[in-house]
ROSE-450750 format. One line per 5 residues: number of its first residue (from 1); their letters; for each residue x, y, z of C-alpha. Coordinates in nm, 3 decimals. Layout:
N
NUM = a = X Y Z | ...
//
This chain:
379
1 = xxxxx = 14.796 -12.209 -3.285 | 15.074 -11.957 -3.343 | 15.115 -11.636 -3.145 | 14.985 -11.408 -3.424 | 14.668 -11.614 -3.462
6 = xxxxx = 14.603 -11.592 -3.089 | 14.643 -11.214 -3.092 | 14.404 -11.185 -3.391 | 14.146 -11.409 -3.220 | 14.171 -11.203 -2.902
11 = xxxxx = 14.112 -10.880 -3.091 | 13.811 -11.019 -3.276 | 13.662 -11.151 -2.952 | 13.707 -10.810 -2.788 | 13.542 -10.625 -3.074
16 = xxxxx = 13.245 -10.862 -3.072 | 13.210 -10.833 -2.695 | 13.225 -10.453 -2.717 | 12.968 -10.447 -2.997 | 12.740 -10.675 -2.798
21 = xxxxx = 12.758 -10.447 -2.493 | 12.680 -10.140 -2.697 | 12.386 -10.313 -2.862 | 12.245 -10.435 -2.528 | 12.291 -10.098 -2.355
26 = xxxxx = 12.144 -9.892 -2.640 | 11.808 -9.730 -2.572 | 11.529 -9.877 -2.783 | 11.439 -9.693 -3.099 | 11.141 -9.462 -3.049
31 = xxxxx = 10.811 -9.601 -3.175 | 10.693 -9.485 -3.514 | 10.350 -9.447 -3.665 | 10.234 -9.788 -3.777 | 9.874 -9.722 -3.873
36 = xxxxx = 9.681 -9.683 -4.196 | 9.775 -9.373 -4.401 | 9.515 -9.099 -4.359 | 9.399 -8.918 -4.674 | 9.369 -8.550 -4.588
41 = xxxxx = 9.137 -8.366 -4.826 | 9.270 -8.020 -4.915 | 9.034 -7.791 -5.111 | 9.182 -7.678 -5.441 | 9.202 -7.311 -5.337
46 = xxxxx = 9.429 -7.397 -5.042 | 9.798 -7.489 -5.066 | 9.937 -7.838 -5.000 | 10.010 -7.904 -4.634 | 10.356 -8.010 -4.521
51 = xxxxx = 10.319 -8.301 -4.280 | 10.622 -8.372 -4.055 | 10.811 -8.682 -4.165 | 10.830 -8.803 -3.805 | 10.454 -8.774 -3.751
56 = xxxxx = 10.264 -8.877 -4.066 | 9.886 -8.876 -4.051 | 9.729 -9.215 -3.992 | 9.368 -9.317 -3.942 | 9.457 -9.462 -3.604
61 = xxxxx = 9.665 -9.163 -3.497 | 9.396 -8.911 -3.588 | 9.130 -9.117 -3.406 | 9.350 -9.136 -3.097 | 9.419 -8.763 -3.114
66 = xxxxx = 9.047 -8.692 -3.127 | 8.988 -8.893 -2.807 | 9.278 -8.714 -2.638 | 9.161 -8.369 -2.749 | 8.843 -8.427 -2.549
71 = xxxxx = 9.016 -8.615 -2.265 | 8.957 -8.441 -1.930 | 9.202 -8.667 -1.744 | 9.484 -8.463 -1.894 | 9.397 -8.196 -1.635
76 = xxxxx = 9.473 -8.194 -1.265 | 9.108 -8.211 -1.158 | 8.994 -8.445 -1.438 | 8.750 -8.179 -1.550 | 8.918 -7.987 -1.834
81 = xxxxx = 9.026 -8.093 -2.181 | 9.171 -7.913 -2.481 | 8.811 -7.870 -2.602 | 8.720 -7.677 -2.286 | 8.891 -7.372 -2.439
86 = xxxxx = 8.856 -7.480 -2.803 | 8.493 -7.559 -2.883 | 8.403 -7.675 -3.238 | 8.099 -7.448 -3.267 | 8.320 -7.145 -3.196
91 = xxxxx = 8.586 -7.247 -3.450 | 8.773 -7.405 -3.159 | 8.788 -7.088 -2.949 | 8.586 -7.028 -2.630 | 8.410 -6.692 -2.666
96 = xxxxx = 8.584 -6.540 -2.363 | 8.819 -6.244 -2.337 | 9.063 -6.458 -2.143 | 9.017 -6.817 -2.033 | 9.026 -6.962 -1.682
101 = xxxxx = 9.194 -7.289 -1.591 | 9.101 -7.558 -1.342 | 9.178 -7.337 -1.040 | 8.959 -7.051 -1.176 | 9.267 -6.837 -1.233
106 = xxxxx = 9.231 -6.613 -1.537 | 9.511 -6.598 -1.790 | 9.608 -6.279 -1.971 | 9.542 -6.387 -2.330 | 9.247 -6.498 -2.537
111 = xxxxx = 9.208 -6.857 -2.653 | 9.316 -6.871 -3.018 | 9.088 -7.051 -3.265 | 9.226 -7.373 -3.413 | 9.179 -7.325 -3.786
116 = xxxxx = 9.413 -7.457 -4.056 | 9.695 -7.488 -3.803 | 9.855 -7.755 -4.018 | 9.990 -7.462 -4.219 | 10.124 -7.286 -3.909
121 = xxxxx = 10.484 -7.185 -3.859 | 10.447 -7.048 -3.505 | 10.198 -7.126 -3.231 | 10.049 -6.924 -2.942 | 10.003 -6.549 -2.962
126 = xxxxx = 10.375 -6.500 -2.897 | 10.494 -6.785 -3.122 | 10.682 -6.963 -2.845 | 10.614 -7.307 -2.997 | 10.761 -7.392 -3.336
131 = xxxxx = 10.540 -7.694 -3.404 | 10.197 -7.827 -3.317 | 10.363 -8.107 -3.124 | 10.546 -7.853 -2.906 | 10.230 -7.649 -2.862
136 = xxxxx = 10.022 -7.943 -2.741 | 10.263 -8.021 -2.457 | 10.235 -7.685 -2.283 | 9.874 -7.637 -2.163 | 9.874 -7.962 -1.961
141 = xxxxx = 10.154 -7.846 -1.730 | 10.064 -7.476 -1.731 | 9.967 -7.387 -1.371 | 9.698 -7.146 -1.493 | 9.547 -7.386 -1.745
146 = xxxxx = 9.523 -7.763 -1.693 | 9.771 -7.769 -1.402 | 9.876 -8.132 -1.422 | 10.207 -8.313 -1.449 | 10.269 -8.534 -1.746
151 = xxxxx = 10.363 -8.835 -1.531 | 10.026 -8.811 -1.353 | 9.839 -8.767 -1.679 | 10.020 -9.063 -1.835 | 9.941 -9.284 -1.538
156 = xxxxx = 9.572 -9.206 -1.570 | 9.569 -9.291 -1.940 | 9.781 -9.602 -1.892 | 9.529 -9.732 -1.637 | 9.242 -9.700 -1.885
161 = xxxxx = 9.143 -10.025 -2.052 | 9.129 -9.872 -2.402 | 9.417 -9.628 -2.432 | 9.714 -9.871 -2.432 | 9.561 -10.059 -2.726
166 = xxxxx = 9.481 -9.733 -2.909 | 9.845 -9.626 -2.872 | 9.956 -9.970 -2.990 | 9.748 -9.932 -3.304 | 9.871 -9.579 -3.373
171 = xxxxx = 10.237 -9.599 -3.270 | 10.327 -9.963 -3.224 | 10.361 -9.944 -2.845 | 10.118 -9.970 -2.556 | 10.348 -9.757 -2.339
176 = xxxxx = 10.197 -9.409 -2.319 | 10.419 -9.104 -2.298 | 10.369 -8.731 -2.342 | 10.544 -8.710 -2.679 | 10.308 -8.967 -2.830
181 = xxxxx = 10.009 -8.785 -2.683 | 10.134 -8.464 -2.845 | 10.185 -8.641 -3.178 | 9.834 -8.785 -3.176 | 9.662 -8.457 -3.086
186 = xxxxx = 9.873 -8.274 -3.346 | 9.757 -8.522 -3.609 | 9.394 -8.455 -3.519 | 9.441 -8.077 -3.527 | 9.602 -8.099 -3.872
191 = xxxxx = 9.279 -8.248 -4.006 | 9.088 -7.934 -3.902 | 9.094 -7.779 -4.247 | 8.850 -7.495 -4.312 | 8.793 -7.446 -4.684
196 = xxxxx = 8.419 -7.472 -4.752 | 8.300 -7.120 -4.670 | 8.096 -6.923 -4.925 | 8.415 -6.734 -5.012 | 8.599 -7.062 -5.080
201 = xxxxx = 8.319 -7.186 -5.304 | 8.324 -6.853 -5.487 | 8.701 -6.884 -5.540 | 8.655 -7.235 -5.680 | 8.372 -7.129 -5.910
206 = xxxxx = 8.118 -7.329 -5.708 | 7.910 -7.035 -5.587 | 7.865 -6.661 -5.585 | 7.913 -6.378 -5.338 | 7.674 -6.093 -5.274
211 = xxxxx = 7.769 -5.759 -5.431 | 7.848 -5.624 -5.084 | 8.080 -5.917 -5.006 | 8.259 -5.877 -5.340 | 8.303 -5.504 -5.274
216 = xxxxx = 8.426 -5.586 -4.923 | 8.689 -5.821 -5.065 | 8.802 -5.547 -5.303 | 8.835 -5.307 -5.009 | 9.025 -5.573 -4.816
221 = xxxxx = 9.291 -5.584 -5.091 | 9.332 -5.208 -5.131 | 9.544 -4.949 -4.953 | 9.359 -4.724 -4.713 | 9.342 -4.347 -4.724
226 = xxxxx = 9.189 -4.115 -4.978 | 9.231 -4.214 -5.341 | 9.554 -4.062 -5.474 | 9.673 -3.949 -5.131 | 10.048 -3.993 -5.069
231 = xxxxx = 10.082 -4.183 -4.742 | 10.418 -4.209 -4.562 | 10.533 -4.554 -4.446 | 10.804 -4.567 -4.180 | 11.122 -4.720 -4.319
236 = xxxxx = 10.974 -4.774 -4.664 | 10.852 -4.594 -4.972 | 10.526 -4.399 -4.944 | 10.212 -4.562 -5.079 | 9.926 -4.410 -5.273
241 = xxxxx = 9.585 -4.420 -5.107 | 9.324 -4.636 -5.282 | 9.025 -4.580 -5.057 | 9.046 -4.936 -4.926 | 9.047 -5.102 -4.584
246 = xxxxx = 9.421 -5.182 -4.572 | 9.374 -5.537 -4.437 | 9.587 -5.733 -4.684 | 9.931 -5.649 -4.544 | 9.890 -5.884 -4.247
251 = xxxxx = 9.589 -6.099 -4.341 | 9.731 -6.213 -4.672 | 9.471 -6.376 -4.895 | 9.693 -6.514 -5.172 | 9.721 -6.864 -5.024
256 = xxxxx = 9.370 -6.856 -4.882 | 9.493 -6.860 -4.520 | 9.427 -6.492 -4.431 | 9.732 -6.467 -4.206 | 10.095 -6.390 -4.281
261 = xxxxx = 10.206 -6.605 -3.983 | 10.409 -6.308 -3.859 | 10.404 -6.084 -3.553 | 10.284 -5.725 -3.546 | 10.215 -5.442 -3.306
266 = xxxxx = 9.883 -5.318 -3.441 | 9.866 -5.004 -3.232 | 9.655 -5.124 -2.943 | 9.849 -4.941 -2.670 | 10.099 -4.665 -2.602
271 = xxxxx = 10.255 -4.852 -2.312 | 10.262 -5.230 -2.286 | 10.144 -5.459 -2.009 | 10.211 -5.770 -2.220 | 10.549 -5.792 -2.398
276 = xxxxx = 10.413 -6.034 -2.660 | 10.676 -6.173 -2.895 | 10.954 -5.999 -2.699 | 10.888 -6.241 -2.415 | 11.021 -6.514 -2.648
281 = xxxxx = 11.295 -6.335 -2.839 | 11.411 -6.093 -2.565 | 11.434 -5.835 -2.841 | 11.294 -5.491 -2.747 | 11.197 -5.446 -3.113
286 = xxxxx = 10.939 -5.722 -3.063 | 10.756 -5.554 -2.775 | 10.377 -5.584 -2.801 | 10.393 -5.783 -3.124 | 10.148 -6.071 -3.155
291 = xxxxx = 10.078 -6.332 -3.417 | 9.836 -6.240 -3.694 | 9.522 -6.452 -3.646 | 9.339 -6.589 -3.947 | 9.024 -6.411 -4.056
296 = xxxxx = 8.854 -6.742 -4.132 | 8.540 -6.780 -3.919 | 8.626 -6.444 -3.766 | 8.262 -6.348 -3.722 | 8.206 -6.622 -3.464
301 = xxxxx = 8.533 -6.597 -3.271 | 8.465 -6.279 -3.074 | 8.596 -6.122 -2.859 | 8.899 -6.005 -3.053 | 9.271 -5.934 -3.009
306 = xxxxx = 9.519 -6.121 -2.791 | 9.345 -6.001 -2.475 | 8.988 -6.007 -2.603 | 8.948 -5.634 -2.551 | 8.710 -5.581 -2.845
311 = xxxxx = 8.369 -5.737 -2.793 | 8.258 -5.730 -3.157 | 8.375 -5.665 -3.510 | 8.252 -5.306 -3.508 | 8.491 -5.226 -3.224
316 = xxxxx = 8.773 -5.378 -3.428 | 8.683 -5.159 -3.727 | 8.663 -4.857 -3.496 | 9.017 -4.927 -3.381 | 9.163 -4.949 -3.731
321 = xxxxx = 8.961 -4.656 -3.858 | 9.094 -4.439 -3.575 | 9.449 -4.535 -3.671 | 9.547 -4.692 -3.339 | 9.823 -4.569 -3.108
326 = xxxxx = 10.176 -4.477 -3.207 | 10.458 -4.646 -3.014 | 10.823 -4.737 -3.076 | 10.734 -5.082 -3.214 | 10.407 -5.010 -3.393
331 = xxxxx = 10.393 -5.176 -3.735 | 10.492 -4.951 -4.028 | 10.168 -5.042 -4.203 | 9.966 -4.891 -3.920 | 9.994 -4.578 -4.130
336 = xxxxx = 9.710 -4.379 -3.980 | 9.833 -4.328 -3.623 | 9.920 -3.974 -3.741 | 9.616 -3.759 -3.651 | 9.646 -3.586 -3.988
341 = xxxxx = 9.585 -3.917 -4.166 | 9.279 -4.139 -4.162 | 9.180 -4.479 -4.297 | 8.842 -4.349 -4.406 | 8.595 -4.633 -4.347
346 = xxxxx = 8.254 -4.494 -4.432 | 7.937 -4.668 -4.308 | 7.894 -4.822 -4.654 | 8.250 -4.954 -4.661 | 8.209 -5.100 -4.314
351 = xxxxx = 7.893 -5.280 -4.424 | 8.076 -5.423 -4.725 | 8.377 -5.537 -4.520 | 8.148 -5.712 -4.272 | 7.966 -5.883 -4.560
356 = xxxxx = 8.301 -6.012 -4.686 | 8.404 -6.131 -4.340 | 8.072 -6.312 -4.306 | 8.152 -6.494 -4.631 | 8.452 -6.652 -4.452
361 = xxxxx = 8.226 -6.837 -4.205 | 8.253 -7.207 -4.279 | 7.943 -7.379 -4.143 | 8.058 -7.720 -4.267 | 8.379 -7.682 -4.069
366 = xxxxx = 8.196 -7.575 -3.753 | 7.960 -7.871 -3.760 | 8.190 -8.135 -3.910 | 8.108 -8.459 -3.726 | 8.471 -8.574 -3.756
371 = xxxxx = 8.571 -8.292 -3.518 | 8.308 -8.347 -3.250 | 8.348 -8.520 -2.914 | 8.369 -8.896 -2.978 | 8.280 -8.983 -2.618
376 = xxxx = 8.489 -9.210 -2.391 | 8.780 -9.393 -2.554 | 8.681 -9.724 -2.707 | 8.841 -9.987 -2.926
//
């Protein structure tokens, strides 16, 4: 063999050896969903839901997520699950001003209801999680909530006779890790679609609303203040009063979600004990701003606001009717903090607004058997 051939052979051998080393040393590709595609029913008056490409819904993944949502071994004392603070009958809230974790330490914020979160853009009151998968990871390790480490939680699940096979069916691996747990629970939460309330059926032409509820919806969509009154708006053009309830700016109804997925200071305080969104952005302009909650099932998710300070819906209406408190970051559409201005909710208007809010209660959602505790994991 001539010298050039030997050099060429040596180079080829080196390349192959290098490629082989890289291939052997490479970390294995992450498991992907391998189950049966899950058909998610979306009522016609709701928008399509964007499902992440790296976590498509599968029958097996949703079923696994349901077991994990009710799994108490994710907590440090094996006594608390996601459902402990998110009960189906309360639209996946817990009816408390602030929740307590496994060590009986109270947090400083109310448990948010889990309704139509598949449409969410931000999660938690301050929006610190940008996806459901990110959101699911946090309560387990939070020292005030479930107060567990993920390695401990994974060991407990791995030792169960059923879970490794359930993960195999959903993700193609029997090795359990936190990211797969988060994916499975996120899949389950995305199936929690509320769209069968009396209001939804009315919008689809499948039912009617009472005259009071229809009037309440009209008030919901109209500017507050006296009819024809010129109302200043900070940083924007004035608006003309329409005698309405002024709800639509933040609880947008166009897509049927009743939240704008944004953050607002709605005039609760003059000085702030909770920085809200500013705790995430470090922007002083975000002080005391919190995510707009949906109004769906609002009549059963008391108490209200991020800290549960209002015990019932009448206290909420009292707050908005009074105009709230002015502060440097108060939302421009809290237009009635000026004592010379008023929202003007008469007793009749309040009755009509409450009738409309009652029409957003979705009994089928609250009692849906697909969302209930499935019991211990089984194959």
